[in-house]
C-alpha positions, 0 to 999 in steps of 0.5 A: 438311210442313203448309200454313199459314193464309198458304198457303191465304188469302193465296197464293190471293188474291194468284193470284186478284187476278193473275187478276182484274187479267188479265180487268179489262185484257182486259175494258176493252181489248175494251170500247174496241175495240168501242165499250161504254161501260165505265159500262154495264159497271160497272152490269150484273147477271148477274139483277136481283136480283144487285148490279153489276159495280162491287160484285162487284169491290170485294167481291173486293178486300174479301174478299182484302185487307180480310178480312187486315186485319179478322183483325188488327183482329178485326172485319169488315163488308160493304163499303159498296155504293155506289161512284164509282169507274170501270173504271180505278179499279176496275182500280187498286183491284185492283193496289193490293190485290194489292200490299198483300197481296204485303208481308203477312208469313207469320208475321203471318197464321200467328200469327192462326190461332187468333184471333177475328174477328167478321163484323158486319152492324148490331147483328148479329155472327157469330164466328169464329176466324180459320182458320174466317172465312178458309177458310169465310166469306172464300174462298168470297165472294172467289171468288163475286165474281172468278167473278161478275165474269167472268161479266159480262165474258163476258156483255158479249162479252169473249173470256175463257178459264179461264186469264185468271180462274185468274192465275199457278198455282203449278206445279212449276218 
């Protein structure tokens, strides 16, 4: 049996977003228990020239739900750099993305496999075939931003383990 584009994209996004829901909740609980200001977490970066935690969470949503929306529209642009979402708002954003992707039909994604989508940044456009956009651009970005958000929480002392990041693995029943 061949693996479909839906299998390698939407199911991977759902698993990763499920993991993000877990580590975000553990992060919120830990910070509240330890008296760590959640606003300070939102502004934390791993390094001075990196975007903060809030942007990492927004980007993991953008490179999952937003990527599936982009392949249908034919265009993808970076998310806005600024946000007014608080920590709980970011959790809601992730939960909403997970729910929305849960509604995406396999046939919809698979039918777009050889379609066109362009990454656009200002006047610059980078054209992709949909399958290549998802596999070589969106998924790597999704995992980068999820890992960075996870790492920032670890840096803040949140007791997370790899299983918190992994989400629900698709193990044989």
